[in-house]
Every structure is written in C-alpha cells, then in structure tokens.
N, C-alpha and C positions, 0 to 999 in steps of 0.2 A: 254953542254954535261952532266953536273951533273943533270940537270932537266930531261933529257931523261932517264938517269939511274934510277932516282927516279920513273919516270912514268912506265917504263917497269918492274922494280922490284916490285912495289906495285901491279900492275895488274896481272902479271903472276907468278913471282917467290915467292913472299910472299903475296899471295892473302889473304885478311883479313878473308874470310870465309873458304876457303879450306885448308889453311896451318896454320892459326893462330886460327881458330875456334871461331871467334867472329862474332856475328850477326846470329847465327844459327836459332833462333826463327823465324824471318821473312823469312829466307832462306827456311825453311821447310813449313811455313804457307802460304806464298803468292806465292809460285812457282807452282801453279796448271795451270795457264794460262799465256801465254807470254805477253799479253796486260797488265794484272795486274802487272806482274813482271817489265815491262818497266816503268810503272807509279811509282811503289814503288822505283825502282832504281833511277829514276829522283829525287824523293823526298829525298832519302838518299844522293845522290850526292850534292844536294843543301844544305841540313842541315849539312852534315859532313864538307863541305868546309867552309860554313859560321861560323859554330860552332867552327871550329879549328882556324879560323882567330880571332874571338872574344875572345876565351879562351886564345890564345897566347898573345893578347894585355892585357887581364886581368892579366895573369900570370906575364908578364914583366913590366907592368906599375902600378899594384896595389898590387898583392900578394908578389912579390919579394922585392920591395922597403920597404914595411912595415912589413916584416918578417911574412907574413900570409900564408905561404906555406901549413900549415896544413888545410887550408880551400879550397884547390884546388879542391877536389872531389865535395864538396857541391856547390862551385861556378860554376864549369863546368856543373853539372847537372841542375842547375837553368838556365843557358844560353841555354842549349840544350832544356829544356822544353819550354822556351819562343819561341825559333825558331820553334819548332814543332807546337806550337799553331798558329804561324804566317803562316806556310805552310798549316795547316789545314783550316784556314780561307780563304786563297788564293785559294786553291783547291775547296773549297765549292762554291766559286763564279765563278771560271773559268771553272771547269770540274766536274759537279755534278755526272756524270757517273763514273769517276775515283774515286771520293771521296766515292761513294757508294761501288765500287768494292774493295777498300782498306779496308773499314769497320773499324774494331777494330785494324787493323795493323798499321794504320796511327798514332794514339796516342802511339802505341808501339815503334815508332821510338825514343820516349823519353827515353825508357828503352833499346833501342838497344845498346848492349855493344860495337858494332864496332864504333859508333859515339863517345862515351866517351873514348873508347880505343885508337882511332886515336888521339884525342885531347891530351890525356896523353902521348902517344908515341912521339908526336911532341915535347913536353917539355922534355921528357927523352932523346931523341936523339939530343937535343940541336940544332934543326933546326932554321934557321932564319924565318922571316915572309913569304917570298916568297917560300922558300923551304918547309915550313910547309903547305902552301896553296897548293902547287903542290902535296905534299905527301897526303893530305886529298882528293884532287880532284882525284888523281890516285886510292886511296883506294875506293872511291865512285864508280869509273868506274869499278874497279875490283869486287866490291860487285855486281854491276849491271850485269856485264858479267857472273859471276857465277850464279846469280839468273835467268837470261834469258836462259842460256844454260841448267840449271837444269829444268826450266819450259818447254822448248822444249822437253827434254827427258821425262818428266812426262806426257806431252800431248801424246807422242808416246806410253808410257807405258799404258795409259788408253785404247788404242786400242789393246794392246797385250794380249795374253792369259797367264796371270800370275797365278800360283798356288794359291788356295784359302788362304792358310796360309801366303802367302807373299804379298797379296794385301794390298794397302794403305801405311801405314807408314813403314812396314818392307822393302818393295821393294824400297821405297824412300830413306831410310837410306843406303841400299846396294848401290844404284845408287850414292848417295852423296859420299860414300867412294871410289867408282871407279873413280868418277870425281876428287876427291882430289888426288888420285894416278896419274891421267893423268896430273894434274897441277904440281905434284912433278917432272915430266919430264923436267920442266923448271929450276930446281934447280941450274944447273951449268951455266945458261945463264948470270947472272949478278954477 
C-alpha cells in the first residue's frame, strides 16, 4: 500500500514539474510534439530511476560512512552526467530519429534539475532503496505525463487562432499555469 501511495502522490499530487517546478526547461523546450515528448519522457524515466538508485547507494555506502556528506551534490551530478552519456550513446545506436529529434535537450537531462532534485529528495525523505526507486520511477512517470499532456495541448494550440502577442512562449506559459492548477485539484487525494 505504501508503494501505491508513493506512486499516486508523485505522479498526481506532487507532480515534479507542475507542483514542485523542477524540470521546467525540458518541459517547455521539448513539448512541441507528442512523439518527442514521449522519447524525452522515457529517457528521463530511465535516467531518474537509475540515477536515484546509484546515488542512494553512493550516499549510504560511501558518503555517510566516511563523513563525506558535503560532496553529495558533486557526486550526484557526476553520476547523472555519466548516465546521460550512456543514454545518449544507446539512443544514437537504437533510434537515430529520436536522437535527432531530442537534439540539444538530451544532454540537458544532465542539468535537468528534476533528476538531481529527486535524488536529493530521496535522501532527505530518508527513503529505503526500494521506496526511493519507486519514488524516482513515479516522478519520472509524472514528468512524462505532464510533458505529454502539455505537448498535446501545444499541438492543438498550433492550430488555434491565438492573438499575435500571445503566440509562442506566452501562450505556452499561460497553458502550463492552467495545467498546474488542474493538477492542484489532486491535492487532497493522498
């Protein structure tokens, strides 16, 4: 039951993008097409889950025992950067079209604050390894859900008659705000 609560809470109630405002750069940058959003979401799910597992192990078996907690951020960033490089190499070999579509945003997963944020939140919330992995996977799914829903809305907005002063980024930001308000409706769920 605890894992189900973590799952629902991370996806809907405390969505990493829409309620905690982490990962806004790729949220706004990659959300113009649903297909690209799905690819980015899958890459983020993989990186965020694996990075959280590895950083949890580093924190509990290396940093804490040797009183090196002050190196947490640097160690976590290095782990995330290495994992993103691995994902980039794999995507380049498996799906060159997705690799090309993600473009500059794939290396930006390295600096995607939701990946680092979730890894640090798992340590701060004192989750065990399995709870932390579930929390990371759920946050990745929440990020993907927000990204795909936002991409679908933006695809429809491209066909709509939007006033000239609101075209592009302004209407995207207004839409993101309304989407965040919609997710706030889940606030009392868990």
